[in-house]
N, C-alpha and C positions, 0 to 999 in steps of 0.2 A: 076385960079379961085380966085377972090378977097375974102377978109375975109367976107364981108357982104353976098355975094352970097353963100359962103361956109356954113356960119351959117344957112342961109335960107334953103339950101339943106339938112343940117343935121336935122333941125327941121321937114322938110317935110317927110324925110324918117323915122324919129322916129315916126311921126304920123301914117304913113302907117303901120309900124310894130305894133303899139299899136292897130290899127283897126283890124289887122290880129289876134292879140292875143285875143282881146275882142270877135271877131267872133268865134274863136276856143272855148272859154269858153261858149259862148251862145249855140253853136252847142252841146257841151258836156252836158250842162244843159238840152237842149231839148231832147237829147237821153236818159238821165237819167229819165226825166219825162215820156217819152214814155215807158221805161222799167217798171217804177212804175205803169203806167196805165194798162199795160199788165200783171202785176204780178199775176193776178188771174188765168192766164193760167199755172203757175208754181206750183209745190207742195207747199202747205202752210208751210210744215216743214222747207223749205229752208229759209223762211222769219221770222218765229217765233223766238222771243227772247228766248234764253235758260236760264237755271238756273245754272250758273257757281258756283263751290265751292268757299267758302270764300277766300281761298288763291289764287285762279285763278283771282277772281275779284280784289283782292288787287294788284296782279302783273300787271293786266291790267290797273288799275288806275295809278300805278307808271310809266308804259310805256307811257300812254297817256300824263301825266304831263311832263315827261322827253322829249317826242317828241315836245311838245309845247315850252318848254324852249329852246330846240335846234333850233327850227324855229326862235324864237325871237333873240337868240344869233347870228344866221346866218345873219339876217337882220341888226342887229346892227353892226356886223363886216363889212358887205357890205358897210354901210354908213360911219362908222368911219375910215375905211382903205383908203377911197378915191376911191375905186374901182368903186362904183356906178357913181360918178361924172366923172371919167376918161372914162368909157364906154359910158356915156350919151353924152359927148362932143367929142368923138373920131371922127377923120376924116374918119374912116372906113365907117361911115354912108353914105358918099358921093359916095361909090363904089357900084356897082351892086352885086347881090348874086353870080353870076358866078365868078366875079373877086375875091370876098372874099373867096370863096371855093378854088380857085386856089392858093391864098396866104396861106391858111391853109394847103393845100396839100404840098406846098413847105416847109413850116415850119416843117411839120412832117418828110419830107425826109431830111431836113437839107441842102437844096440847095438854091443858089442864082443865078438865071438865068441872072440877070442884076444888076449892081451896083445901078441903079436908083430905083430898087425894095426894096433895103435894108431897108430904113426907114419904108416902108409899112409892110415889113416882120417882123421887130422888133415890130411894133405896134400890128400886128396880134399875134405874139408870147406872148407879154405882156398880151394881152386880154385872150389868152388861159390859161396862168398861173393863172390869176385872177379867172377864172371859177372854180377853185378848191373849192371856197366857196359854190358852188351849191351842193357839196357832203354833206356838213353839212345840207343844206336845205332839200335835198332829204332824207337823213338819218333820220332827225327829222320827216319828214312826214311819212316815213315808220314806225318808232317807234310809232308815234301817231296812225296810222292805226292798228298796232298790238295791242295796248292797247284797242282800240275800239272793235276789234274782240274778245278779251278775255272778255271784259265787256258784250258784247251782246250775245256771244256764239251762234250766228246764222250761219248756214253753208254758206250762201251767203257772209257774211263778211270774212270768211276764204278763199273762192274762190277769192274774190276781192283782199284780202291781197296777195295771191299767185301771181296773175297776176301783180299787181302793184309792188310787191317785185322784180319780175324778170325784169320788165321794168326799175325800178329805179336802180337795180343792174348793168344792162348792161350800163345804162347811166353813172353811177359813174365810171365804169371801163373805158369807153371811155374818160370821162373828165380827169381822172387821167393819162391815157396814153398820151393824147394830152398835158397835162400840163408838163409831164416829157420830152417829145420831145421839147416842146417850151422852157423850161428852158435850155435844152442842146443847143438849137439854140442861145439863148441869150448869153450863155457863150462863144460859138464859134464865135459870131459876136457882140462884145461889142460896145456900142454907141461911136461915135466920134462926139462931139459937134461942131467940125469945119465944118463937112460935112453933118451931119444928120439933116434934117428938122423936126420940131416938128409935130407929127401926133396924138397927144392925147394918147401917150403910157405910161404915168405915172401911 
């Protein structure tokens, strides 16, 4: 695949991913709207704003602001470290989801089935290592949600906090586990500039 066709394929697959992401957000928003419209069927005490003690409200405000700061720091880190650009221009976009999952599984196992796969495996491993930045992003979001729950003191906020906390906790555990395996893979298979083709792994 020549460079022009490859860049075009990368842009096409990025657009498809963005459409999928936007679609997911729209569906989530519609579901949230539906829940809001049906809220009359739930006990009103679940939705009523409580009256938290002063010290609880203060802690909630600190958590909310700290979470927002962590979110901004994660985004700045993502851009300034070059990780965002590397992921945006990575040749992994030219591969199908099945092929990318197979590469990720090989990195986790630390195996190289074919020498021709090594550049792709290193690119996949480098991307998995870079995904550690999402831990800060998810941690900031969870902290911000905790602050909002303490400020509102509504039972529904506490339930949502528990659900999202479990989901984000499992996601962070998987991200850190994959990053650890990927870092070990990169140490075991260092780059050889003489034989390794660039695949956007910086």
